[in-house]
N, C-alpha and C positions, 0 to 999 in steps of 0.2 A: 564453642563448637556449633556448627550449623546443623540443621536437620538433615542435610544431604550427607554430611560426614558421618552421621550415625547410621547410614545405610537405609534410610527411610525410602520406601518405594514411592513412586509418583502417585499411585492411587491413595496411599495413606496420607501423603502430603496434601493432596487435593481435598481429602475428607477433613483433615485438620484445618485447612484454610477455609473450607465452607462452614466450619464451626466457629470461625472467627479468630483462629490462632494467627497472631501477627507475624510470628517467625515463619510459619508455613506460607503465608501470603507473600512475605518478602522473598522467600526462596523461589516461589513460582515466578515472581516478578523478575528476579535476577536471572532466572533461567530463560525466560521468554521475552523480556523487554527488547532486546536487540531485534528480534524478528518482527515484533509488533511495530516498532519504530520504522523498520525498513519498509514494511508494506504500506504504512500510512504515508511515509515520506514520498514514495513513488506516486501515490495517488494525489497527494497535496501539492507536490512540486515546490515546496517551500519548507525550510527547516522550522520556522516558528509555528506555522500551521500544523506541521507534522507533530510537534511536541504537544500542541493542544489536542489533536486528534488521538494521539497515543494515550494521553491522560484520560480522555473520555472513554476510550476502549477499555482501559484498565478499570475504570469506575464501573462500567457496565459488566465487565467480566467478574469482578469481585462480588457485585450484587447478585449475579446470576450463578455463582458457584454452586449453591445448593441445588440448582436444577441440572447440573452437569451429571449425566447418567453414565458416561464412560462408553457410549456406543461408538464413539470415534476417539482418536487420540486427542489429548488435551491441546497439543500444538495446532491441530486442525480446527478445533473448537475456538481457540483464542484468535486464530488467524481470521476466521469468518466474522467474529465479533469486531475485529479491528477494521476489516474491509467495510463492513456495514456502518460502523461508527464514522469512518472517514467519508463515505459516500453521503450519509445523512447530513453531516456537518457541511459538506460542499453544497448540497441542495438547499439547505437553510441559508447559507451565505449568498447563493445565487438569487434566491427569492428576495432576500433583504436588499441586495444590490439592484434588482429590477424595480423594487418599490422606491428606492432612493433616486433613481434616474439612470441615464446611460453611463456606463463606465468608459473610461478612456481606452482607446485601442492599445493592446499590448503589442509591443514590437520586440520580437526575439532578438536578443543581443548575443553575438558570437563571443566565445571566451576571448579575453584579452591576449592570452598567449596559448600556444599549442601545448597541450598536456599529453605526455606520452602514455599515461595510464588509461587503459580502456574504460575502466569504471568512470573516471572523471569525464571522459569524452561522451560516454553514453548518458550520464546524468545531465551534462550540459545540453546535449541534444534533446533529451526528454523535456527538460525545463524550457526549451525553446519552442516546443509544440504548443499550439492552442489547447486550452484546457480540455475541451471535449475530445480532441484527438488523443491527447495524452492519457486520459482516463480509459478510453476504449482500448488503446494499445496495451496499457498495463494490465487491465482486467483480462484481456484475451490472451496476449502473448506471454505475459509474466505469471498471472494468477490462474490461467487456464479456464476462465469462464466461457460459456457458450454465448453466441450472439443474442440468443433469447434471454439468457440470464442477465446479460449486460443491458439489454433493452428494458427489462423489468426494473433493474436497479437504477438506471439513469432516466427512465421515463421516456424512452425513444423506441422506435421500431427496430426489429432485428436488421432490417435493410439499412437503416441509418447507421447502426453499429458497424455493419460490414463496410459501408462507404467510408465512415470515419477511420476504420482500421486501414483500408487501402490508402487513403490520403496520408495518414500518419506514417505508415511504412515508407511511402514515397518521400515525404519530407525528411524522415530520418536518414534515408539513403543520401539525400542531397547534403544534409548537415554533416554527415560522417564521411564525406568525400576525402580521400587521402588517408583514411584510416587503413591500417594494413589489411590486406585481402583476406587473411585468415579470420579476422574478427567479423568482417562482413559476411563471410560464409556461414558463420555460426547463427546468424539471425537472432531469433527469439532466445536461444540458449544464452547468448551473451548478455541479455537484459538482467539475468538473475545473479550477476556478479556481486 
């Protein structure tokens, strides 16, 4: 029988997890892992990187559990940790890549076949965006960050963030040509599928 089936409230579950209770930690993980993975996957643009980033986010969250005061919902708290972990990992890999020399130019590849599912089309289009544009688009349109917050997180100006967002949206429109008109009208709301 799991902790959840015993009627344990989330606050009690968090308290037990912060005290090191493995079952409580597992219960929190089972409850929030899909959301953590989804947010880092959108930022990473790659399944393998997303798994690494999600693992790092959970390590940070478990270590920080004793500092969780409950001022916000746990889902909001873990979401913020996941975004920060993914962005920090991306910055580290970019720094490493710059030290190692120039990287080959990434060429967006269109999906081999048309997929009728909106989610697959959106993910494919997002993966086809240059890294900087994808990050700004996700952080602004999906995660709701302001241009100032994005600038701080990515080490760019708010103006650069706005420019990248404009370019990313334009590229997404081009990549999603032919997608049914209703999906295009939903704009940012469609990203969160």
